[in-house]
C-alpha positions, 0 to 999 in steps of 0.5 A: 323739394316737395314744391318742385324746386330743383337744387342748383347750389351744392355748397355744404353748410356744415361739413362732416368734419364739423360734426364727426371725428372719423380717421381713415388709416390703412397704413401700418406703423413702421420703425423710423429710428433707433437712438440712445439717450446715453452719452457717446463713449466707451462702456465696459462690464455692468455699464448700462446703455439706453436704447430707444425705438421711434415709430412712425405713429403711436402704437400699442403692444398687446399680448407679447414683447418687442425684442431688440437684438444688439450686435455685441460680438460673439454673443448678441444681447437683447433688450426686451420691451414689455409695455407700449401704450399709445406711444410713438417711442419705446425704451429699454436698457442694455447692461454690458456683459463680460465678453461683449464688444463693439466698435460702434454699437448697432441693432441687428434686428427688432422682432415681435415675440407673440402678441400684436403691435398696432396703431390706433386704427388697428393696423398691425405692424409687419415691417420691422426694418429700421429707418435709421439705426443706432450707430447713425446717431450715437458713437457707443463703444463696448469694450470688456476686454482687458489690455494685455502686455504684448512685449517689452523692449528698449529704445536704447541701443544694444551695448554695455552700460555703466553706473549713471547711464540711463536706459529707456524701457518700453512696455507695449500693450494690446491697446491704448491705456491710461495711467495714474500714479507711478507703476513700477518695473523690477529689473534683474540686476544682480545682488540687488534688483533695480525698481524702475518708475513709470516715466511716460506714455499714458494715452498710448499703447506704449509705456516708458520706464527709465532705468538709471544704472546704479552702482553694483548693478550687473547683468549679462543681458538685462531683463525684468525679474519675473512675469510679475515684475510690472506692478501698479504701486498704488496706481492704475493702468486701464484702457479707455473703457476702464478695464484694468490691464492684465500685467503679466509679462512674458517669461524672462528670456523668452519671446517678447521679453526685454532680453529677447528683444535687446542685448543690454549688458550692465557692468558697474564693476571696474576691470582689475589686474589679475596677473602680469606674465611674459610669453618669453621663456625663462632665461638671460636676455641681452641688449636688443632682445625683446621681452613681451610683458602681458598684463592680464585683466579680469575682463576685456578692456578697450585702450586709447592712447599709449599707457605705459609700464615702468620696469625695475631695470637697475639704475635706469628704470625702463618705461615701456609703451603699450603695444597691443590687446585692446578689446581683449583681457590681455594687454601686451607691452613689448620691452626692448632690453637696453644697454645698461639695464640689469636685473636678476629677476625682471619685474615692474617698479612698483604697484603703481607702475602701470599708468594711463599716460593720457590714454 
């Protein structure tokens, strides 16, 4: 000092920070994460999704826009933020548009459209890489595609079915669907079509309709009535995102149709006898001769046991056993002429002469 005293104690009485607020910052702000306040789930056309960008420090946007690009399928969508003032977060809203799709919504890029994005010290943001992307913290599915019918089949074995029997029919969709109410499927079953109610399958991609064969129903190869045979009947069929299913079916008989996938014959008409004939020539027959008698039916039949046919042969009627023909429409009964049989024109005994005999 002026008196010549040398300074030996360099302790500071009142430091700089006590009298000044001087911040030294040479670090540019960065994007630490992109998140969403929207609940996890599936979203479809016109739904809105929040997108929030978090910065490493408070920033201010001047003279431009912050553009967030979302990965949404064939056409990426953008969210534009026009104002940020001394904040370490900025939010925008994405509105789902037709054709958008994503199994887990994510941000493909963030960029500045003109202007500046700076922190309080004036450090401009130049690195727009994302620390933690949207998909890391949220599970947001974007689905604007309506489910479609990929095919109609049956878990019931191929074969012929009669009145009272049940046939299970499956309608398969391109994705999982949820059902409300009782949709219906109309089947082509002859003079009167069968309208079949939905039975089960909501929450999966396969819906089951149970058809009980009704009296008078008939079909040589069961199929639905038309491409519009599947109807909501006041109910709904939607995917998990809420998109209404497209109900159009394949043309009946073509690939993907019920008839193309499974051969189901509907036959509720009982076989009837159309005629009784013989392959033997007209003439006289004696004891020991064999005369084949053919019962001709309206359709092929299957025989079990030994049905019998009673012939009018004089004082003692002849009871003739079934011989052959099961699986065809002609059943043969071989009559062997017995001693004492006599008739001027052989015929069966009555309209009830054909009996099952336990078969």
